[in-house]
N, C-alpha and C positions, 0 to 999 in steps of 0.2 A: 332514517336510512334502514332499508330492508332489503336483503338479497334473497331472491326467490330461485335463482338457478345460476350454476357455475359451470363453465366449460374450460378445462385446463389443457394447455399444450406445453410441452417442454421446448424452451428456447436456448438453453445453455449447453446443449450437446456439443462436446468437443472444446467448450470454452471454459466453463466452471470446473476447477480442479477440486476445490474444497467444498463446494455446494452444488446442489441441484438448482436450476433456475427454471422457472416456468412463468407463462403468461396466462392469467385467469380472465375470461370473458364473463362479465357479471350481467345479470338481468335483475332488476328490482326497482326499488323506489329510491331516488336521489342517491344513486350510486354511480361511481366512475364506470365507463364503458369497459376499461381493462385496468388490471393491476399486475405488478410483478410479484411473484412469491419466491423466496429463497427458502430451501430446506437443507437438511444435512445431506452430505454427499452420498451417492450410492456405493462408492468404493470404500470398504471398511478400513483400508489403510489410510485413506484421506481423512475419514472421520476420527481416527485415532490421533493423527497429526493435528487436526483441528481442535481436538478436545485437549490434548497436551498443552498446545499453545493458547488455549482459552479463546479461540477465534470466534465461535459462535456466541459465547457470552459478550465479547467485545461488540459485535455487530448488533446484537439485540439491544444492548444498553444504548448504544449510539442512536439508534432509531427511537427508542422510547424516551431518551433523555436529552438528546441534543439536535436531532435532525430537523426539528420544526423551529429551531431558533439558531440559525447558522449565519455566518458573515459572508458565506459564498453559497452558490446554488447546489443543492443536493436534492435527491428525491424526497418527497414528503413521506413520512412514515405514518401508516394507518394501524399497524399492529405488530407486536413482537413479543415472543415467548421463548424461553430456553429451559431445558430441562436441569434439575439440580446438579447432575454430574456433568453438564455442559457438552454432552454428546449428541444431543438433538435440539433442533430449534426451528423456529418459522418466523419469517419477517415478511410482512405485507407492506409494499410501498408503491408509490406513484409509478406509473408507466411513462418512460421518457421516449417511447416511440415517436419518430419523426424528427429527432434531433440528429446531428451528424456523428456518426462513429468514426473511430479512427483504427488504423491497422497497426498493431504493435510491431510487426515486422518492418514497417516503413518508418523512416525517420521524419519527425515533425518539420514542417516548414517554419521559417522565421516567425511569421505572424501568429501561428497557433502555439509555438514555443514561448514567445514572449507573453501571450495571454496567460498561459499556464503558470508561467513564472510569477506574473503579477497576482494571479489567483492565490498561489501558495503563499506569497508574502502576506496577503490579507488573512488567510488562515492562521499562519503563524503569530501574527501580531495580535490576533484577537485573544489568544491564550497565553501570550508572553508572561512568564512568571506568575501564572495563575492556574496551575494544574493540581492543586491540592486535592487529594481524595480521589482522583481519577484511577490511579493505579490500585488503590485500596478497594474501590468499589467494584473493580472489574471492568470498567469502561476502557481502560487501557492497560498495557503491560509496559513497564519502564525498561528502557534500554539496560539499566543496572539490574534487572531481575535475574536471579541465578539460572533461570531455565535457558538463557541464551549461552553462556559459557559452558554449560553443562552438555548442551546439544550440538552446538555449531561446529566446534573443533573436529568432532568425530565425523559429522556429516560432510564437512569440507574435505577432510583427508580421504574420505571414501570416494567422493566425487572427483577429486583431484587425480586419484589413482586411476579411476575409470576414464577420465579425459586423456590422460596420458597413454593408456593402453588402447584407446581407440584409434581407428584409421582416419577419422574425419575431423575430430574435435581437439587435437593436441594443442595445449596453450602455446602461444608464440615464445620465441626464445627470451625476450626481455622479461617475461613473467616466470620463467622456469626457476629462478632463485627464490621467488617469493613463495611458492607453494609449500615447500617443506618447513618454512618458518611461520606460516599463517596461523595454524592452529594455536600455537604457543602465544601468539599476539592478540588473539580475540579478546581476552578478558581485559587487557591493557586498553585496546581500542574502545571497547565499550565504556570502560571507566572514564576515558577522556570525553567521550560524547554524553556523559552523565554529570559533567561539572559545568558550572556557570548557570546562566539564565536557561530555564527550561520551557518548553511549550508543549501543546498537544501536537503529536505527529500523525499525519495520515498513515504513514507506515508502508504504503504501496502506491505511491504517486507516480503512475506510468500511464502510458497511452491507453491501454486496455481499460483503465478505470476512469476515463474521461469520455464526456461527449461535448459537442459544441452546439449551442443554440443557434437559431438563424441569425441573431445579431452578434455572433461571435463569442458570446459569453461561455465560460468553462462551467460544465456540470460535473461534479465529482460523484463517483460511485464506489462501492466496496469498502467497507469499514471493519474489516475482520483483523486488521493488523494495527489498529491505532495504538500509539505508544506515547510515552513520556520521556523526552530527552532533548538533546541539542537540535535546533532547527536545521543545522548543517547537514543531518542525516538525510532529510527529505530532499533537499536541493541537490545533494551528491547523487543520491538514488535516481532522481529524475534525470538530471543531465547525463549521467553515466549509462542509463539503460534506454533512453529514448532519443537522444541526439547523437549526431556525428559532427563534432565541431573541432577546430583546431584550438590551440592554447589560448590565442587571443580572444576568439569568440567565447570560449568557456569563461574566461575572466569578465567579459563584458556581460554575459548573462548572469553570472554570479553578482556582479556589481548592480545589475538591474534589480535583482532580488533584495539585496541589502538596501538600496535606495527605496524600494517599496516598503520595507519594514519601517524605516525611518519616517516615511510619509505617513504611515499608519499609527505613529506614535512611539516606536521603540526608540530608546536612546542610543545614540551613536556609540557611547562608551560600552554598551553591551555587546557590540559587534566587533571589538578589537581584536579577539582571537579567533573570529568566526572562519577566516580563510584557512588557518592552520587546521581547525576542526573539520572543515570542508574536505581538506586533503586526507585526513584521517578516515573520514566517512567514505570517501572515494575508494580508499583501499579496503575498508571493511566490506563494502558492497561486492567484492570479488567473490564473497561467499555465494551469492545468489546464481550467477552463471555456472559456477562450479557444481552446485547441488542441483540446479535446475536441468542443465544439460545431461548430467549423469542419470537423473530420474528419467528423462526422455529416452536416454538409451536403454535403460532398463525396461521400459515400457515397449520398446521396439525389439527387445530380445537381443540387443547388441551390447557389447562392452569392450 
């Protein structure tokens, strides 16, 4: 394999927050026509956050150590390197152009939602109770890591205040009593999600990080938030951020996920408390819209 020429075009403008994303057109011998290249973000604030949360380290290690031996479809990894301080990185991966992309602002239909849940069950079952060394090596950050209770309460409180001060994004009445108490409960919620059977978490399992192949198979992307913790975290994050369902449908989808785990070899006894953990994880995930919307308001110069 020899590359004789490269033409690079940015493809992630307005999409990638923590990284710059480019498509490289290659000329050479026995090389793919195109590859996707991920680099550190242009925004220094995004680089700082990504460094603190070890996001570039996580994704580089994922592509170097796991991507080519996965139970679900992900881009093949060609090359990955990260600086010693974790502030700069490059990952070269398979270009998935031609597969169906989804719109994060539109809720998934039933067929895609069920395919995504089935895919997540296979992912979780593959690493069920066998995550030793992943957090220590930097491939993942455990939900029990001190970085989260150190950062998230402050970020949530700031975001909550901005939401309530805005004219467009005030949280609904039923959530108002939750906000003032949320920061003080973060450490407890994370502790609950760090007990019992552990697995490798995708950490950002949502529509923006999926494609669908022509045969309907899910293709996962973006591995900067891989974690170790209760599998309930991923399923709560996915249902809460990507679907608009009533309580009955929510439980139906949750049961589909647990049935998928059992079919893949997880013991039913390991799932006895998962519904409770799912509910805790659903509450914990309130941190993401609070912080995300507040960040968007800051970028727009509104508060």
